[in-house]
C-alpha positions as a Markdown table, in Angstrom:
| # | Residue | x | y | z |
|---|---|---|---|---|
| 1 | Met | 23.0 | -18.6 | 2.9 |
| 2 | Ile | 20.5 | -16.8 | 0.8 |
| 3 | Ile | 20.0 | -18.5 | -2.8 |
| 4 | Ala | 17.2 | -17.1 | -5.4 |
| 5 | Val | 15.7 | -18.4 | -8.3 |
| 6 | Phe | 15.7 | -15.6 | -10.4 |
| 7 | Asn | 15.0 | -15.0 | -14.3 |
| 8 | Pro | 13.1 | -12.0 | -15.7 |
| 9 | Lys | 11.3 | -14.1 | -18.1 |
| 10 | Gly | 8.2 | -15.9 | -17.1 |
| 11 | Gly | 7.1 | -19.4 | -17.7 |
| 12 | Val | 10.7 | -21.1 | -17.1 |
| 13 | Gly | 9.7 | -22.9 | -13.8 |
| 14 | Lys | 11.0 | -20.5 | -11.0 |
| 15 | Thr | 8.3 | -21.0 | -8.6 |
| 16 | Thr | 8.5 | -25.1 | -8.9 |
| 17 | Thr | 12.3 | -24.8 | -8.7 |
| 18 | Ala | 12.2 | -22.6 | -5.5 |
| 19 | Val | 9.4 | -24.6 | -3.8 |
| 20 | Thr | 11.0 | -28.0 | -4.5 |
| 21 | Thr | 14.4 | -26.8 | -4.1 |
| 22 | Ala | 13.4 | -25.8 | -0.7 |
| 23 | Ala | 11.3 | -28.6 | 0.0 |
| 24 | Val | 14.4 | -31.0 | -0.5 |
| 25 | Leu | 16.6 | -29.0 | 1.7 |
| 26 | Ala | 14.4 | -29.2 | 4.6 |
| 27 | Gln | 13.8 | -33.2 | 3.9 |
| 28 | Gln | 17.4 | -33.3 | 4.3 |
| 29 | Gly | 17.1 | -31.5 | 7.9 |
| 30 | His | 18.2 | -28.1 | 7.0 |
| 31 | Ser | 16.4 | -25.1 | 8.4 |
| 32 | Val | 14.9 | -23.5 | 5.5 |
| 33 | Leu | 12.8 | -19.9 | 4.8 |
| 34 | Leu | 11.0 | -19.8 | 1.7 |
| 35 | Val | 10.4 | -16.3 | 0.5 |
| 36 | Asp | 7.4 | -15.8 | -2.0 |
| 37 | Leu | 8.1 | -12.3 | -4.0 |
| 38 | Glu | 5.2 | -12.9 | -6.1 |
| 39 | Ala | 1.8 | -10.9 | -6.3 |
| 40 | Asp | -0.2 | -13.8 | -7.4 |
| 41 | Leu | 1.5 | -16.2 | -4.3 |
| 42 | Asn | 2.2 | -19.1 | -6.3 |
| 43 | Ala | 5.0 | -20.4 | -4.2 |
| 44 | Ser | 2.8 | -20.0 | -0.9 |
| 45 | Ile | -0.3 | -21.7 | -2.5 |
| 46 | Ser | 2.3 | -24.4 | -3.7 |
| 47 | Val | 3.3 | -25.3 | -0.2 |
| 48 | Gly | -0.6 | -25.4 | 0.9 |
| 49 | Ala | -0.4 | -21.9 | 3.0 |
| 50 | Pro | -1.7 | -19.0 | 0.9 |
| 51 | Ser | -1.8 | -15.5 | 2.3 |
| 52 | Gln | -4.9 | -15.1 | 4.7 |
| 53 | Asn | -6.3 | -11.7 | 5.9 |
| 54 | Gly | -4.7 | -10.6 | 9.0 |
| 55 | His | -1.6 | -12.7 | 8.2 |
| 56 | Val | 1.7 | -10.5 | 7.7 |
| 57 | Ser | 3.3 | -11.1 | 4.2 |
| 58 | Ile | 6.4 | -9.9 | 2.6 |
| 59 | Ala | 4.6 | -6.6 | 1.4 |
| 60 | Glu | 4.4 | -5.2 | 4.9 |
| 61 | Leu | 7.8 | -5.8 | 5.7 |
| 62 | Leu | 8.9 | -4.1 | 2.6 |
| 63 | Leu | 6.7 | -1.2 | 3.7 |
| 64 | His | 8.4 | -1.6 | 6.9 |
| 65 | Gln | 4.7 | -1.9 | 8.8 |
| 66 | Lys | 5.6 | -5.2 | 10.4 |
| 67 | Arg | 8.7 | -6.8 | 12.0 |
| 68 | Pro | 10.3 | -9.5 | 9.9 |
| 69 | Glu | 9.7 | -12.0 | 12.6 |
| 70 | Asp | 6.1 | -11.3 | 12.7 |
| 71 | Ala | 5.8 | -12.7 | 8.9 |
| 72 | Val | 7.4 | -16.0 | 9.3 |
| 73 | Arg | 5.0 | -18.8 | 9.4 |
| 74 | Ser | 5.3 | -22.7 | 9.3 |
| 75 | Val | 4.3 | -24.9 | 6.7 |
| 76 | Asp | 2.2 | -28.0 | 7.6 |
| 77 | Gly | 3.4 | -31.5 | 7.2 |
| 78 | Ile | 6.9 | -30.3 | 6.3 |
| 79 | Asn | 9.6 | -30.1 | 9.3 |
| 80 | His | 12.3 | -27.5 | 9.0 |
| 81 | Leu | 10.5 | -25.2 | 6.3 |
| 82 | Arg | 9.1 | -21.9 | 7.0 |
| 83 | Leu | 7.5 | -19.4 | 4.8 |
| 84 | Ile | 7.0 | -15.6 | 4.3 |
| 85 | Thr | 3.8 | -15.5 | 2.1 |
| 86 | Gly | 3.8 | -13.1 | -1.1 |
| 87 | Ser | 1.0 | -10.5 | -1.3 |
| 88 | Arg | -1.1 | -9.0 | -4.0 |
| 89 | Leu | 0.1 | -5.4 | -2.5 |
| 90 | Leu | 3.3 | -6.5 | -4.3 |
| 91 | Ala | 1.8 | -5.8 | -7.9 |
| 92 | Asn | 1.9 | -1.8 | -6.7 |
| 93 | Met | 5.3 | -2.0 | -4.9 |
| 94 | Asp | 7.0 | 0.4 | -7.4 |
| 95 | Thr | 4.4 | 2.8 | -6.5 |
| 96 | Ala | 4.4 | 2.6 | -2.7 |
| 97 | Leu | 8.3 | 2.8 | -2.5 |
| 98 | Arg | 8.8 | 5.7 | -5.0 |
| 99 | Asn | 9.4 | 8.2 | -2.1 |
| 100 | Val | 11.7 | 5.9 | -0.2 |
| 101 | Arg | 15.6 | 6.2 | 0.0 |
| 102 | Gln | 17.2 | 3.4 | -1.8 |
| 103 | Pro | 14.1 | 1.1 | -2.2 |
| 104 | Asp | 15.9 | -1.3 | -3.9 |
| 105 | Arg | 17.9 | -2.4 | -0.6 |
| 106 | Arg | 14.6 | -2.8 | 1.3 |
| 107 | Leu | 14.6 | -6.4 | 0.6 |
| 108 | Ala | 17.9 | -6.9 | 2.0 |
| 109 | Asp | 17.0 | -5.1 | 5.1 |
| 110 | Val | 14.3 | -7.3 | 5.5 |
| 111 | Leu | 15.9 | -10.8 | 5.1 |
| 112 | Arg | 19.6 | -10.6 | 5.9 |
| 113 | Pro | 18.5 | -10.4 | 9.7 |
| 114 | His | 16.9 | -13.9 | 9.2 |
| 115 | Ala | 20.1 | -15.6 | 7.8 |
| 116 | Pro | 21.7 | -16.4 | 10.9 |
| 117 | Gln | 18.6 | -18.1 | 11.8 |
| 118 | Phe | 18.4 | -20.4 | 8.7 |
| 119 | Asp | 20.7 | -22.6 | 7.0 |
| 120 | Tyr | 19.3 | -21.5 | 3.7 |
| 121 | Ile | 16.8 | -19.0 | 2.6 |
| 122 | Val | 15.3 | -19.5 | -1.0 |
| 123 | Ile | 13.9 | -17.0 | -2.8 |
| 124 | Asp | 11.1 | -17.2 | -5.5 |
| 125 | Ser | 11.6 | -14.2 | -7.4 |
| 126 | Pro | 8.8 | -12.7 | -9.7 |
| 127 | Ala | 9.2 | -12.3 | -13.5 |
| 128 | Gly | 9.7 | -8.8 | -15.2 |
| 129 | Tyr | 12.1 | -5.8 | -14.0 |
| 130 | Ser | 10.0 | -4.4 | -11.1 |
| 131 | Leu | 11.6 | -2.8 | -8.2 |
| 132 | Val | 11.2 | -5.9 | -6.3 |
| 133 | Ser | 12.8 | -8.2 | -8.8 |
| 134 | Leu | 15.8 | -5.8 | -9.1 |
| 135 | Ser | 16.3 | -5.9 | -5.6 |
| 136 | Val | 16.8 | -10.0 | -5.6 |
| 137 | Pro | 20.4 | -9.8 | -6.7 |
| 138 | Leu | 21.6 | -7.3 | -3.8 |
| 139 | Val | 20.4 | -9.6 | -1.1 |
| 140 | Ala | 21.0 | -12.9 | -2.6 |
| 141 | Gln | 24.5 | -14.6 | -2.6 |
| 142 | His | 23.6 | -17.3 | -5.5 |
| 143 | Leu | 21.2 | -16.9 | -8.3 |
| 144 | Ile | 19.7 | -20.0 | -9.9 |
| 145 | Val | 18.6 | -19.2 | -13.6 |
| 146 | Pro | 16.0 | -22.0 | -14.9 |
| 147 | Val | 15.6 | -21.7 | -18.6 |
| 148 | Arg | 13.0 | -23.4 | -20.5 |
| 149 | Ala | 14.6 | -25.6 | -23.2 |
| 150 | Glu | 13.0 | -23.7 | -26.2 |
| 151 | Tyr | 14.0 | -21.0 | -28.7 |
| 152 | Leu | 12.3 | -18.2 | -27.0 |
| 153 | Ser | 14.1 | -18.8 | -23.9 |
| 154 | Leu | 17.4 | -19.3 | -25.6 |
| 155 | Glu | 17.1 | -15.8 | -26.8 |
| 156 | Ser | 16.3 | -14.3 | -23.4 |
| 157 | Leu | 19.1 | -15.8 | -21.7 |
| 158 | Ala | 21.5 | -14.4 | -23.9 |
| 159 | Arg | 20.0 | -11.0 | -23.4 |
| 160 | Phe | 19.6 | -11.9 | -19.6 |
| 161 | Leu | 23.4 | -12.7 | -19.3 |
| 162 | Gly | 24.4 | -9.4 | -21.0 |
| 163 | Trp | 22.2 | -7.3 | -18.8 |
| 164 | Tyr | 23.4 | -9.0 | -15.6 |
| 165 | Arg | 26.9 | -8.6 | -16.6 |
| 166 | Asp | 26.4 | -4.9 | -16.9 |
| 167 | Arg | 24.7 | -4.8 | -13.5 |
| 168 | Arg | 27.3 | -6.4 | -11.9 |
| 169 | Glu | 30.1 | -4.3 | -13.5 |
| 170 | Gly | 27.8 | -1.3 | -12.4 |
| 171 | Arg | 27.7 | -2.7 | -8.7 |
| 172 | Arg | 23.9 | -3.0 | -9.0 |
| 173 | Ala | 23.9 | -6.3 | -8.6 |
| 174 | Thr | 26.2 | -8.7 | -5.8 |
| 175 | Ala | 24.7 | -12.0 | -6.4 |
| 176 | Asp | 27.0 | -14.6 | -8.4 |
| 177 | Ile | 25.1 | -16.9 | -11.0 |
| 178 | Ala | 25.4 | -20.5 | -9.6 |
| 179 | Gly | 24.2 | -21.9 | -12.5 |
| 180 | Ile | 21.7 | -22.2 | -15.1 |
| 181 | Leu | 19.0 | -25.0 | -15.0 |
| 182 | Leu | 17.5 | -26.4 | -18.0 |
| 183 | Thr | 13.7 | -27.3 | -17.2 |
| 184 | Met | 10.9 | -28.8 | -18.9 |
| 185 | Val | 13.4 | -30.8 | -21.2 |
| 186 | Asp | 11.4 | -33.2 | -23.5 |
| 187 | Tyr | 14.3 | -34.9 | -25.7 |
| 188 | Arg | 11.3 | -36.4 | -28.0 |
| 189 | Arg | 11.4 | -33.0 | -29.6 |
| 190 | Gln | 14.4 | -32.2 | -32.0 |
| 191 | Ala | 14.0 | -28.5 | -31.2 |
| 192 | Thr | 14.8 | -29.1 | -27.7 |
| 193 | Arg | 17.8 | -31.4 | -28.3 |
| 194 | Glu | 19.2 | -28.6 | -30.6 |
| 195 | Ile | 18.5 | -25.6 | -27.8 |
| 196 | Val | 20.1 | -27.8 | -25.4 |
| 197 | Glu | 23.4 | -28.3 | -27.4 |
| 198 | Ile | 23.4 | -24.5 | -28.0 |
| 199 | Ile | 23.0 | -23.5 | -24.6 |
| 200 | Arg | 25.6 | -26.1 | -23.1 |
| 201 | Ala | 27.9 | -24.9 | -25.9 |
| 202 | His | 27.8 | -21.5 | -25.0 |
| 203 | Asn | 27.9 | -21.8 | -21.2 |
| 204 | Arg | 30.0 | -24.7 | -20.8 |
| 205 | Arg | 30.8 | -24.4 | -17.1 |
| 206 | Gly | 27.6 | -22.3 | -16.1 |
| 207 | Val | 24.9 | -24.8 | -16.7 |
| 208 | Phe | 24.0 | -27.5 | -14.3 |
| 209 | Lys | 24.4 | -31.0 | -15.4 |
| 210 | Thr | 21.3 | -32.0 | -14.0 |
| 211 | Glu | 18.4 | -31.3 | -16.2 |
| 212 | Ile | 14.4 | -31.2 | -15.3 |
| 213 | Pro | 12.6 | -33.3 | -17.6 |
| 214 | Gln | 9.0 | -32.5 | -19.0 |
| 215 | Asp | 6.5 | -34.2 | -16.2 |
| 216 | Gln | 2.8 | -34.1 | -16.1 |
| 217 | Arg | 3.1 | -34.6 | -12.2 |
| 218 | Val | 4.4 | -31.2 | -12.0 |
| 219 | Pro | 1.6 | -29.0 | -12.5 |
| 220 | Glu | -0.6 | -31.1 | -10.1 |
| 221 | Ala | 1.4 | -30.7 | -7.3 |
| 222 | Pro | 0.2 | -27.2 | -6.2 |
| 223 | Ser | -3.3 | -28.0 | -6.6 |
| 224 | His | -2.8 | -30.1 | -3.6 |
| 225 | Gly | -0.6 | -27.8 | -1.7 |
| 226 | Leu | 2.1 | -29.6 | -1.7 |
| 227 | Pro | 6.0 | -29.2 | -3.2 |
| 228 | Leu | 6.2 | -31.7 | -5.8 |
| 229 | Val | 8.6 | -34.2 | -3.8 |
| 230 | Glu | 6.2 | -34.4 | -1.4 |
| 231 | Tyr | 3.2 | -35.2 | -3.7 |
| 232 | Thr | 4.9 | -37.9 | -5.7 |
| 233 | Arg | 8.0 | -39.8 | -6.8 |
| 234 | Ser | 8.4 | -38.8 | -10.3 |
| 235 | Arg | 11.2 | -38.3 | -13.0 |
| 236 | Ala | 10.9 | -34.5 | -12.3 |
| 237 | Ser | 11.1 | -35.1 | -8.7 |
| 238 | Ser | 14.1 | -37.3 | -8.5 |
| 239 | Ala | 15.9 | -34.7 | -10.9 |
| 240 | Tyr | 15.3 | -32.0 | -8.3 |
| 241 | Glu | 16.8 | -34.1 | -5.7 |
| 242 | Ala | 19.7 | -34.5 | -8.0 |
| 243 | Phe | 19.9 | -30.8 | -8.8 |
| 244 | Thr | 19.7 | -29.9 | -5.2 |
| 245 | Ala | 23.0 | -32.2 | -4.3 |
| 246 | Glu | 24.8 | -30.4 | -7.6 |
| 247 | Leu | 23.7 | -27.2 | -6.3 |
| 248 | Leu | 25.2 | -27.3 | -2.6 |
| 249 | Lys | 28.2 | -29.1 | -4.2 |
| 250 | Arg | 28.6 | -25.9 | -6.6 |
| 251 | Val | 27.8 | -23.0 | -4.1 |
| 252 | His | 30.0 | -24.6 | -1.0 |
| 253 | Ala | 32.9 | -25.2 | -3.3 |
| 254 | Arg | 33.0 | -21.1 | -4.3 |
| 255 | Arg | 32.9 | -20.1 | -0.5 |
């Protein structure tokens, strides 16, 4: 099963959600491949495996310079978790693939051969509307849409849902939206409570029941090269465990 954490808006918790969900699944004994599609390699850094010179990244695969199996690497200390690292070359991928036929299908060509080898492939999608980002809904089966509980994210969510509906109708996206995940929730703020109520009221069945609370341990974990659930027990790590259980129940019910 291929699951992507996807939202063109930045700063909503995509990398934390992708890395932590992948780690929780691996802790449960599932074989998991984490795919970093960011030019700044945040997911790779977050599991202690930044790209190194000479190591094959997702960029070389998209350019058909290397074989997919050459890019899969283990993650130290986390059984069952494998990684394809990001690359700074991703920043120029739109230009590099400009003369390629159906460039938005390249990611699917790269990842789908891996699907039988893993229980789950988890994709950390980049922000924005680059070619790489727009390729994600053509390879993933399910999208997790993280949304920060704040006003600007609320506005962006409404635009995103309309945009994605149009892409699905135009057959430029095939993944279904598994659900909207509220992140960095802080109920001490009145504005947060109001935004959460609005999002839930307008997306009654689309929002996950689990919410990820604001937690100071979340930004600490990447500096140690560890997913949150490997770094510490905290409110957010417990929430991600609950979220992963809810996610699996939801996506398997749709099969």
